[in-house]
FIKOLZA-1660 file (N, C-alpha, C; in steps of 0.1 Angstrom, whole numbers, plus 5000, padded with zeros to 4 digits):
% residues 215
   i   px   py   pz ch aa at
   1 7366 8305 8092  A  M  N
   1 7368 8304 8079  A  M CA
   1 7378 8293 8080  A  M  C
   2 7389 8295 8086  A  K  N
   2 7400 8287 8086  A  K CA
   2 7396 8270 8088  A  K  C
   3 7388 8269 8097  A  H  N
   3 7385 8255 8101  A  H CA
   3 7375 8250 8091  A  H  C
   4 7369 8258 8084  A  K  N
   4 7360 8253 8071  A  K CA
   4 7367 8250 8060  A  K  C
   5 7378 8256 8058  A  D  N
   5 7389 8252 8047  A  D CA
   5 7396 8239 8050  A  D  C
   6 7399 8239 8062  A  E  N
   6 7406 8228 8067  A  E CA
   6 7396 8214 8065  A  E  C
   7 7384 8215 8067  A  E  N
   7 7374 8204 8066  A  E CA
   7 7374 8201 8051  A  E  C
   8 7373 8211 8041  A  F  N
   8 7374 8210 8027  A  F CA
   8 7386 8202 8022  A  F  C
   9 7397 8207 8028  A  N  N
   9 7409 8199 8025  A  N CA
   9 7410 8186 8029  A  N  C
  10 7405 8182 8042  A  K  N
  10 7404 8169 8046  A  K CA
  10 7394 8160 8039  A  K  C
  11 7382 8166 8035  A  L  N
  11 7374 8158 8026  A  L CA
  11 7378 8156 8013  A  L  C
  12 7386 8164 8006  A  E  N
  12 7392 8163 7994  A  E CA
  12 7403 8150 7995  A  E  C
  13 7411 8152 8006  A  Q  N
  13 7421 8140 8007  A  Q CA
  13 7414 8126 8007  A  Q  C
  14 7402 8126 8015  A  H  N
  14 7396 8112 8016  A  H CA
  14 7389 8108 8002  A  H  C
  15 7385 8118 7995  A  L  N
  15 7378 8117 7982  A  L CA
  15 7391 8109 7971  A  L  C
  16 7401 8117 7973  A  M  N
  16 7413 8111 7964  A  M CA
  16 7420 8100 7968  A  M  C
  17 7421 8096 7981  A  E  N
  17 7428 8085 7986  A  E CA
  17 7420 8072 7991  A  E  C
  18 7409 8075 7996  A  D  N
  18 7401 8062 8001  A  D CA
  18 7396 8052 7991  A  D  C
  19 7396 8042 7995  A  N  N
  19 7389 8031 7987  A  N CA
  19 7375 8031 7988  A  N  C
  20 7369 8036 8002  A  K  N
  20 7356 8039 8003  A  K CA
  20 7354 8052 8010  A  K  C
  21 7354 8064 8003  A  P  N
  21 7352 8077 8010  A  P CA
  21 7338 8076 8017  A  P  C
  22 7329 8069 8015  A  S  N
  22 7317 8070 8020  A  S CA
  22 7319 8068 8036  A  S  C
  23 7328 8060 8039  A  I  N
  23 7330 8058 8054  A  I CA
  23 7332 8072 8062  A  I  C
  24 7342 8079 8057  A  Y  N
  24 7343 8093 8061  A  Y CA
  24 7332 8101 8061  A  Y  C
  25 7326 8101 8049  A  L  N
  25 7315 8110 8047  A  L CA
  25 7304 8107 8054  A  L  C
  26 7299 8093 8057  A  R  N
  26 7291 8090 8067  A  R CA
  26 7291 8097 8080  A  R  C
  27 7304 8097 8086  A  D  N
  27 7308 8102 8099  A  D CA
  27 7305 8116 8099  A  D  C
  28 7310 8122 8088  A  L  N
  28 7310 8138 8087  A  L CA
  28 7296 8142 8086  A  L  C
  29 7288 8134 8079  A  S  N
  29 7274 8140 8078  A  S CA
  29 7266 8140 8091  A  S  C
  30 7272 8134 8101  A  K  N
  30 7266 8135 8113  A  K CA
  30 7272 8146 8123  A  K  C
  31 7282 8153 8117  A  S  N
  31 7285 8165 8122  A  S CA
  31 7280 8177 8122  A  S  C
  32 7284 8188 8131  A  R  N
  32 7277 8202 8129  A  R CA
  32 7281 8208 8115  A  R  C
  33 7291 8204 8109  A  W  N
  33 7294 8208 8095  A  W CA
  33 7281 8207 8086  A  W  C
  34 7275 8195 8086  A  F  N
  34 7265 8191 8076  A  F CA
  34 7252 8199 8081  A  F  C
  35 7251 8201 8093  A  M  N
  35 7239 8206 8098  A  M CA
  35 7238 8222 8099  A  M  C
  36 7251 8227 8101  A  E  N
  36 7251 8242 8103  A  E CA
  36 7259 8250 8095  A  E  C
  37 7268 8244 8088  A  T  N
  37 7281 8253 8080  A  T CA
  37 7278 8251 8065  A  T  C
  38 7274 8264 8060  A  Y  N
  38 7273 8264 8045  A  Y CA
  38 7288 8264 8040  A  Y  C
  39 7289 8258 8029  A  P  N
  39 7281 8251 8020  A  P CA
  39 7279 8236 8021  A  P  C
  40 7285 8230 8033  A  F  N
  40 7283 8218 8036  A  F CA
  40 7268 8213 8038  A  F  C
  41 7261 8223 8043  A  T  N
  41 7246 8221 8043  A  T CA
  41 7240 8218 8030  A  T  C
  42 7247 8220 8020  A  L  N
  42 7240 8217 8007  A  L CA
  42 7241 8201 8006  A  L  C
  43 7250 8195 8012  A  L  N
  43 7252 8180 8011  A  L CA
  43 7242 8174 8022  A  L  C
  44 7242 8182 8034  A  G  N
  44 7233 8177 8045  A  G CA
  44 7220 8176 8040  A  G  C
  45 7214 8185 8032  A  D  N
  45 7200 8187 8029  A  D CA
  45 7196 8173 8022  A  D  C
  46 7205 8167 8014  A  L  N
  46 7203 8156 8005  A  L CA
  46 7198 8143 8014  A  L  C
  47 7200 8144 8028  A  K  N
  47 7197 8134 8036  A  K CA
  47 7181 8132 8038  A  K  C
  48 7175 8143 8034  A  Q  N
  48 7161 8146 8037  A  Q CA
  48 7153 8143 8024  A  Q  C
  49 7160 8142 8011  A  V  N
  49 7154 8141 8001  A  V CA
  49 7151 8126 7995  A  V  C
  50 7139 8124 7995  A  E  N
  50 7137 8110 7991  A  E CA
  50 7137 8108 7975  A  E  C
  51 7137 8096 7971  A  Q  N
  51 7138 8094 7957  A  Q CA
  51 7126 8082 7953  A  Q  C
  52 7126 8082 7940  A  S  N
  52 7116 8069 7936  A  S CA
  52 7121 8057 7940  A  S  C
  53 7112 8050 7948  A  P  N
  53 7115 8036 7953  A  P CA
  53 7119 8025 7940  A  P  C
  54 7113 8030 7929  A  V  N
  54 7113 8021 7918  A  V CA
  54 7130 8023 7910  A  V  C
  55 7132 8034 7911  A  H  N
  55 7147 8036 7903  A  H CA
  55 7157 8038 7915  A  H  C
  56 7152 8040 7928  A  H  N
  56 7163 8042 7937  A  H CA
  56 7158 8036 7951  A  H  C
  57 7159 8023 7949  A  P  N
  57 7156 8015 7962  A  P CA
  57 7163 8018 7973  A  P  C
  58 7175 8021 7973  A  E  N
  58 7186 8026 7983  A  E CA
  58 7180 8036 7992  A  E  C
  59 7171 8045 7988  A  G  N
  59 7166 8056 7996  A  G CA
  59 7169 8069 7993  A  G  C
  60 7173 8077 8002  A  S  N
  60 7175 8092 8000  A  S CA
  60 7186 8092 7990  A  S  C
  61 7185 8106 7985  A  V  N
  61 7196 8112 7977  A  V CA
  61 7209 8110 7982  A  V  C
  62 7212 8112 7996  A  W  N
  62 7224 8111 8002  A  W CA
  62 7229 8097 8003  A  W  C
  63 7220 8087 8005  A  K  N
  63 7224 8071 8004  A  K CA
  63 7229 8069 7990  A  K  C
  64 7223 8074 7980  A  H  N
  64 7225 8073 7966  A  H CA
  64 7241 8079 7963  A  H  C
  65 7243 8092 7968  A  T  N
  65 7256 8099 7968  A  T CA
  65 7267 8091 7974  A  T  C
  66 7264 8083 7985  A  L  N
  66 7275 8076 7991  A  L CA
  66 7278 8064 7981  A  L  C
  67 7269 8059 7974  A  L  N
  67 7270 8047 7968  A  L CA
  67 7278 8052 7954  A  L  C
  68 7275 8062 7949  A  V  N
  68 7281 8066 7937  A  V CA
  68 7296 8071 7940  A  V  C
  69 7298 8076 7952  A  V  N
  69 7312 8081 7955  A  V CA
  69 7322 8070 7957  A  V  C
  70 7316 8059 7962  A  D  N
  70 7324 8047 7963  A  D CA
  70 7329 8040 7950  A  D  C
  71 7319 8040 7943  A  L  N
  71 7320 8034 7928  A  L CA
  71 7331 8043 7919  A  L  C
  72 7330 8057 7922  A  A  N
  72 7338 8067 7915  A  A CA
  72 7353 8064 7920  A  A  C
  73 7354 8061 7935  A  A  N
  73 7368 8057 7940  A  A CA
  73 7373 8047 7934  A  A  C
  74 7366 8037 7930  A  E  N
  74 7371 8026 7921  A  E CA
  74 7376 8027 7908  A  E  C
  75 7369 8036 7901  A  G  N
  75 7372 8042 7888  A  G CA
  75 7380 8054 7886  A  G  C
  76 7384 8060 7896  A  R  N
  76 7391 8073 7895  A  R CA
  76 7403 8073 7887  A  R  C
  77 7410 8061 7888  A  H  N
  77 7423 8060 7881  A  H CA
  77 7422 8058 7865  A  H  C
  78 7408 8058 7861  A  L  N
  78 7405 8057 7847  A  L CA
  78 7403 8072 7843  A  L  C
  79 7401 8082 7852  A  S  N
  79 7397 8095 7848  A  S CA
  79 7408 8103 7843  A  S  C
  80 7406 8112 7833  A  E  N
  80 7415 8122 7828  A  E CA
  80 7418 8132 7841  A  E  C
  81 7410 8134 7850  A  N  N
  81 7412 8146 7859  A  N CA
  81 7406 8140 7871  A  N  C
  82 7413 8130 7880  A  P  N
  82 7405 8125 7892  A  P CA
  82 7398 8134 7901  A  P  C
  83 7406 8145 7902  A  R  N
  83 7400 8156 7913  A  R CA
  83 7387 8161 7909  A  R  C
  84 7387 8165 7894  A  V  N
  84 7374 8168 7890  A  V CA
  84 7363 8159 7891  A  V  C
  85 7368 8147 7888  A  F  N
  85 7357 8134 7888  A  F CA
  85 7353 8132 7902  A  F  C
  86 7361 8132 7910  A  M  N
  86 7356 8128 7924  A  M CA
  86 7347 8139 7930  A  M  C
  87 7350 8150 7927  A  W  N
  87 7342 8162 7933  A  W CA
  87 7329 8162 7926  A  W  C
  88 7330 8158 7914  A  S  N
  88 7316 8157 7904  A  S CA
  88 7307 8148 7910  A  S  C
  89 7313 8136 7916  A  A  N
  89 7306 8125 7919  A  A CA
  89 7300 8128 7933  A  A  C
  90 7307 8135 7941  A  L  N
  90 7302 8140 7954  A  L CA
  90 7290 8150 7952  A  L  C
  91 7292 8159 7942  A  L  N
  91 7281 8171 7941  A  L CA
  91 7271 8169 7931  A  L  C
  92 7271 8157 7923  A  H  N
  92 7264 8156 7912  A  H CA
  92 7247 8158 7913  A  H  C
  93 7244 8154 7926  A  D  N
  93 7229 8156 7928  A  D CA
  93 7224 8166 7937  A  D  C
  94 7233 8176 7939  A  L  N
  94 7230 8188 7948  A  L CA
  94 7216 8193 7943  A  L  C
  95 7214 8193 7931  A  G  N
  95 7202 8199 7924  A  G CA
  95 7188 8193 7929  A  G  C
  96 7189 8181 7934  A  K  N
  96 7176 8175 7937  A  K CA
  96 7169 8180 7949  A  K  C
  97 7178 8185 7959  A  A  N
  97 7170 8192 7970  A  A CA
  97 7161 8203 7967  A  A  C
  98 7164 8211 7955  A  H  N
  98 7156 8220 7951  A  H CA
  98 7146 8218 7940  A  H  C
  99 7147 8206 7932  A  T  N
  99 7139 8203 7923  A  T CA
  99 7130 8191 7926  A  T  C
 100 7131 8184 7937  A  T  N
 100 7123 8171 7938  A  T CA
 100 7108 8176 7942  A  T  C
 101 7100 8168 7936  A  R  N
 101 7086 8171 7936  A  R CA
 101 7078 8157 7934  A  R  C
 102 7066 8159 7940  A  I  N
 102 7055 8146 7937  A  I CA
 102 7047 8152 7928  A  I  C
 103 7046 8145 7916  A  R  N
 103 7040 8148 7904  A  R CA
 103 7031 8135 7899  A  R  C
 104 7019 8134 7901  A  R  N
 104 7010 8124 7897  A  R CA
 104 7013 8112 7905  A  R  C
 105 7017 8114 7918  A  G  N
 105 7021 8103 7927  A  G CA
 105 7034 8098 7924  A  G  C
 106 7043 8103 7915  A  K  N
 106 7056 8098 7915  A  K CA
 106 7067 8111 7920  A  K  C
 107 7078 8106 7925  A  I  N
 107 7088 8115 7928  A  I CA
 107 7098 8117 7916  A  I  C
 108 7098 8132 7913  A  T  N
 108 7105 8135 7903  A  T CA
 108 7115 8146 7906  A  T  C
 109 7126 8146 7897  A  A  N
 109 7135 8158 7900  A  A CA
 109 7139 8166 7887  A  A  C
 110 7129 8167 7879  A  Y  N
 110 7134 8176 7867  A  Y CA
 110 7144 8187 7868  A  Y  C
 111 7152 8187 7858  A  D  N
 111 7161 8198 7857  A  D CA
 111 7172 8199 7871  A  D  C
 112 7173 8188 7877  A  H  N
 112 7182 8188 7888  A  H CA
 112 7197 8187 7884  A  H  C
 113 7200 8184 7870  A  D  N
 113 7212 8185 7866  A  D CA
 113 7218 8201 7863  A  D  C
 114 7207 8209 7858  A  K  N
 114 7210 8222 7855  A  K CA
 114 7211 8231 7870  A  K  C
 115 7203 8226 7877  A  H  N
 115 7205 8235 7889  A  H CA
 115 7216 8228 7899  A  H  C
 116 7221 8216 7898  A  G  N
 116 7230 8212 7905  A  G CA
 116 7243 8218 7898  A  G  C
 117 7245 8221 7887  A  A  N
 117 7257 8228 7881  A  A CA
 117 7259 8241 7888  A  A  C
 118 7249 8247 7892  A  V  N
 118 7250 8262 7898  A  V CA
 118 7255 8258 7911  A  V  C
 119 7248 8250 7919  A  L  N
 119 7250 8248 7933  A  L CA
 119 7265 8244 7934  A  L  C
 120 7270 8232 7925  A  A  N
 120 7283 8227 7926  A  A CA
 120 7292 8240 7926  A  A  C
 121 7291 8248 7917  A  A  N
 121 7300 8260 7915  A  A CA
 121 7300 8267 7928  A  A  C
 122 7287 8271 7933  A  A  N
 122 7286 8278 7944  A  A CA
 122 7293 8272 7957  A  A  C
 123 7293 8258 7958  A  F  N
 123 7300 8252 7968  A  F CA
 123 7315 8252 7967  A  F  C
 124 7318 8250 7955  A  L  N
 124 7333 8251 7954  A  L CA
 124 7340 8264 7955  A  L  C
 125 7332 8275 7952  A  Q  N
 125 7337 8291 7952  A  Q CA
 125 7339 8294 7967  A  Q  C
 126 7333 8284 7976  A  E  N
 126 7334 8289 7990  A  E CA
 126 7349 8285 7996  A  E  C
 127 7354 8278 7987  A  F  N
 127 7370 8272 7992  A  F CA
 127 7382 8275 7982  A  F  C
 128 7378 8277 7971  A  T  N
 128 7387 8279 7960  A  T CA
 128 7386 8289 7949  A  T  C
 129 7395 8296 7945  A  D  N
 129 7395 8305 7934  A  D CA
 129 7399 8300 7921  A  D  C
 130 7401 8287 7919  A  D  N
 130 7406 8280 7907  A  D CA
 130 7394 8278 7899  A  D  C
 131 7391 8288 7891  A  D  N
 131 7380 8291 7882  A  D CA
 131 7378 8278 7873  A  D  C
 132 7390 8274 7866  A  E  N
 132 7391 8263 7857  A  E CA
 132 7385 8249 7864  A  E  C
 133 7390 8248 7875  A  F  N
 133 7386 8235 7885  A  F CA
 133 7369 8237 7886  A  F  C
 134 7366 8247 7891  A  I  N
 134 7352 8248 7893  A  I CA
 134 7342 8248 7881  A  I  C
 135 7346 8254 7870  A  H  N
 135 7340 8252 7857  A  H CA
 135 7339 8238 7854  A  H  C
 136 7350 8229 7854  A  K  N
 136 7350 8216 7849  A  K CA
 136 7341 8209 7858  A  K  C
 137 7339 8211 7872  A  V  N
 137 7331 8202 7879  A  V CA
 137 7317 8206 7875  A  V  C
 138 7315 8219 7876  A  S  N
 138 7299 8223 7873  A  S CA
 138 7296 8217 7860  A  S  C
 139 7305 8218 7849  A  R  N
 139 7300 8211 7836  A  R CA
 139 7297 8196 7837  A  R  C
 140 7305 8191 7846  A  M  N
 140 7302 8175 7848  A  M CA
 140 7289 8172 7854  A  M  C
 141 7287 8180 7863  A  V  N
 141 7273 8180 7870  A  V CA
 141 7261 8182 7860  A  V  C
 142 7264 8193 7853  A  R  N
 142 7253 8197 7843  A  R CA
 142 7250 8185 7833  A  R  C
 143 7260 8179 7828  A  W  N
 143 7258 8169 7818  A  W CA
 143 7257 8153 7823  A  W  C
 144 7257 8152 7836  A  H  N
 144 7258 8139 7840  A  H CA
 144 7244 8130 7837  A  H  C
 145 7234 8137 7832  A  M  N
 145 7222 8129 7828  A  M CA
 145 7220 8125 7814  A  M  C
 146 7230 8129 7806  A  Q  N
 146 7232 8127 7792  A  Q CA
 146 7230 8112 7787  A  Q  C
 147 7235 8105 7795  A  I  N
 147 7235 8091 7790  A  I CA
 147 7223 8086 7790  A  I  C
 148 7212 8090 7800  A  L  N
 148 7200 8084 7799  A  L CA
 148 7191 8089 7788  A  L  C
 149 7195 8103 7787  A  F  N
 149 7187 8110 7776  A  F CA
 149 7190 8104 7763  A  F  C
 150 7202 8103 7761  A  V  N
 150 7208 8098 7748  A  V CA
 150 7201 8083 7744  A  V  C
 151 7204 8073 7755  A  V  N
 151 7198 8060 7754  A  V CA
 151 7184 8061 7751  A  V  C
 152 7177 8068 7758  A  K  N
 152 7161 8067 7756  A  K CA
 152 7156 8078 7744  A  K  C
 153 7166 8083 7739  A  K  N
 153 7163 8093 7727  A  K CA
 153 7153 8103 7732  A  K  C
 154 7155 8109 7743  A  M  N
 154 7148 8120 7748  A  M CA
 154 7151 8134 7742  A  M  C
 155 7141 8144 7740  A  P  N
 155 7145 8155 7735  A  P CA
 155 7155 8164 7744  A  P  C
 156 7158 8160 7756  A  L  N
 156 7170 8167 7764  A  L CA
 156 7183 8163 7759  A  L  C
 157 7183 8153 7750  A  A  N
 157 7197 8148 7747  A  A CA
 157 7205 8160 7739  A  A  C
 158 7214 8163 7742  A  D  N
 158 7222 8173 7735  A  D CA
 158 7237 8171 7733  A  D  C
 159 7239 8161 7726  A  I  N
 159 7254 8156 7725  A  I CA
 159 7265 8168 7720  A  I  C
 160 7257 8176 7708  A  G  N
 160 7266 8187 7706  A  G CA
 160 7270 8196 7715  A  G  C
 161 7262 8201 7722  A  K  N
 161 7265 8210 7733  A  K CA
 161 7272 8203 7744  A  K  C
 162 7269 8192 7747  A  M  N
 162 7277 8183 7757  A  M CA
 162 7291 8183 7754  A  M  C
 163 7295 8179 7743  A  V  N
 163 7310 8177 7739  A  V CA
 163 7317 8190 7737  A  V  C
 164 7310 8200 7736  A  S  N
 164 7317 8213 7734  A  S CA
 164 7322 8217 7749  A  S  C
 165 7317 8210 7759  A  E  N
 165 7318 8215 7773  A  E CA
 165 7326 8205 7782  A  E  C
 166 7324 8192 7779  A  V  N
 166 7332 8181 7784  A  V CA
 166 7334 8171 7778  A  V  C
 167 7345 8161 7784  A  S  N
 167 7349 8150 7777  A  S CA
 167 7338 8139 7778  A  S  C
 168 7333 8133 7766  A  P  N
 168 7324 8122 7766  A  P CA
 168 7328 8111 7774  A  P  C
 169 7340 8106 7775  A  G  N
 169 7344 8098 7782  A  G CA
 169 7344 8099 7798  A  G  C
 170 7347 8111 7802  A  E  N
 170 7344 8115 7815  A  E CA
 170 7331 8114 7820  A  E  C
 171 7321 8120 7812  A  I  N
 171 7307 8119 7816  A  I CA
 171 7302 8105 7815  A  I  C
 172 7308 8097 7805  A  A  N
 172 7303 8082 7805  A  A CA
 172 7309 8075 7818  A  A  C
 173 7320 8078 7824  A  L  N
 173 7323 8073 7834  A  L CA
 173 7317 8077 7848  A  L  C
 174 7313 8090 7850  A  L  N
 174 7306 8095 7860  A  L CA
 174 7291 8090 7859  A  L  C
 175 7286 8090 7848  A  S  N
 175 7271 8086 7846  A  S CA
 175 7270 8070 7849  A  S  C
 176 7281 8061 7846  A  L  N
 176 7280 8048 7848  A  L CA
 176 7281 8045 7863  A  L  C
 177 7288 8054 7871  A  C  N
 177 7287 8054 7887  A  C CA
 177 7275 8057 7891  A  C  C
 178 7268 8067 7885  A  D  N
 178 7256 8072 7889  A  D CA
 178 7244 8062 7886  A  D  C
 179 7245 8055 7876  A  R  N
 179 7234 8045 7871  A  R CA
 179 7236 8032 7881  A  R  C
 180 7248 8029 7882  A  L  N
 180 7251 8015 7891  A  L CA
 180 7249 8018 7908  A  L  C
 181 7249 8031 7909  A  G  N
 181 7250 8035 7925  A  G CA
 181 7235 8035 7929  A  G  C
 182 7229 8023 7929  A  R  N
 182 7214 8022 7933  A  R CA
 182 7212 8009 7941  A  R  C
 183 7203 8008 7948  A  G  N
 183 7203 7994 7956  A  G CA
 183 7196 7985 7948  A  G  C
 184 7197 7972 7952  A  D  N
 184 7192 7960 7947  A  D CA
 184 7196 7960 7932  A  D  C
 185 7210 7963 7928  A  M  N
 185 7214 7960 7914  A  M CA
 185 7218 7946 7913  A  M  C
 186 7211 7941 7901  A  T  N
 186 7214 7926 7898  A  T CA
 186 7226 7926 7886  A  T  C
 187 7232 7915 7884  A  E  N
 187 7241 7913 7872  A  E CA
 187 7235 7920 7859  A  E  C
 188 7224 7914 7857  A  E  N
 188 7217 7917 7845  A  E CA
 188 7215 7934 7843  A  E  C
 189 7211 7940 7854  A  M  N
 189 7210 7954 7854  A  M CA
 189 7224 7960 7850  A  M  C
 190 7233 7955 7858  A  R  N
 190 7248 7961 7856  A  R CA
 190 7251 7960 7841  A  R  C
 191 7248 7948 7834  A  Q  N
 191 7253 7946 7821  A  Q CA
 191 7245 7955 7812  A  Q  C
 192 7233 7958 7814  A  T  N
 192 7224 7967 7808  A  T CA
 192 7230 7981 7808  A  T  C
 193 7235 7985 7821  A  E  N
 193 7241 7998 7821  A  E CA
 193 7254 7999 7814  A  E  C
 194 7263 7989 7813  A  L  N
 194 7273 7989 7805  A  L CA
 194 7271 7989 7791  A  L  C
 195 7262 7982 7787  A  E  N
 195 7258 7983 7772  A  E CA
 195 7253 7997 7767  A  E  C
 196 7246 8005 7777  A  N  N
 196 7240 8018 7775  A  N CA
 196 7252 8029 7774  A  N  C
 197 7264 8025 7782  A  M  N
 197 7274 8034 7784  A  M CA
 197 7281 8032 7769  A  M  C
 198 7283 8019 7765  A  K  N
 198 7289 8017 7751  A  K CA
 198 7283 8024 7740  A  K  C
 199 7269 8023 7740  A  Y  N
 199 7260 8030 7730  A  Y CA
 199 7261 8045 7731  A  Y  C
 200 7261 8051 7744  A  F  N
 200 7264 8065 7744  A  F CA
 200 7276 8069 7739  A  F  C
 201 7287 8062 7740  A  I  N
 201 7300 8066 7735  A  I CA
 201 7302 8065 7721  A  I  C
 202 7294 8054 7715  A  S  N
 202 7293 8054 7702  A  S CA
 202 7286 8065 7696  A  S  C
 203 7276 8072 7700  A  Q  N
 203 7269 8081 7697  A  Q CA
 203 7275 8094 7696  A  Q  C
 204 7284 8096 7707  A  C  N
 204 7292 8107 7708  A  C CA
 204 7304 8107 7698  A  C  C
 205 7309 8095 7695  A  Q  N
 205 7320 8094 7685  A  Q CA
 205 7312 8097 7670  A  Q  C
 206 7303 8091 7669  A  Q  N
 206 7295 8094 7655  A  Q CA
 206 7291 8108 7652  A  Q  C
 207 7288 8115 7663  A  H  N
 207 7285 8130 7662  A  H CA
 207 7298 8138 7659  A  H  C
 208 7309 8132 7666  A  Q  N
 208 7322 8140 7664  A  Q CA
 208 7327 8138 7649  A  Q  C
 209 7324 8126 7645  A  S  N
 209 7328 8121 7632  A  S CA
 209 7321 8130 7621  A  S  C
 210 7310 8132 7623  A  E  N
 210 7301 8139 7614  A  E CA
 210 7304 8154 7614  A  E  C
 211 7308 8158 7626  A  L  N
 211 7311 8171 7627  A  L CA
 211 7325 8175 7620  A  L  C
 212 7333 8166 7622  A  A  N
 212 7347 8167 7615  A  A CA
 212 7345 8165 7599  A  A  C
 213 7336 8157 7596  A  F  N
 213 7334 8156 7582  A  F CA
 213 7328 8168 7574  A  F  C
 214 7320 8175 7581  A  V  N
 214 7312 8188 7577  A  V CA
 214 7323 8200 7578  A  V  C
 215 7332 8200 7587  A  R  N
 215 7342 8209 7587  A  R CA
 215 7353 8207 7575  A  R  C
% end
């Protein structure tokens, strides 16, 4: 247990201090920790989970996660809670290992945000009894898909519940890293994602204003 805890602390240090945590994570993913030791195996499993080549030309969920973590490192100084933010970036897609299916010829991962929230909490509970920290990371993972749901006006959008559990600004920052952390991103695509983030924030602000007016 001691060695596992030490590896957790070392990983956290890289998440919090490195410009590109992916360099360390890539090496760590080749070690026995990812192959044999729970809960690191939850991350190791992502190396075998493929994604839609249309939406994720970078390949596996693990490759996507590395891109997202590096983008998060660039923006962690903007976060209200960098520790929560960086762990959320690393664990945000844990649920895909359990939810990825091929449906009508397409790779999907429905409800991976909900499953991932549970797994993220389970991962962190192996190392810390800081319930507030665990809860915050879990909720970030739970709501990281909301920007897509809101922008596309999908039934899964639930701004009211989301803002009761997390900061819209934090979700916007994490979601932007998630959306930009894909292969073959063009400048036009980046600008589209930035506009989507602005729209998402405006919708959250509108909801909060309407709620305040009602009260």
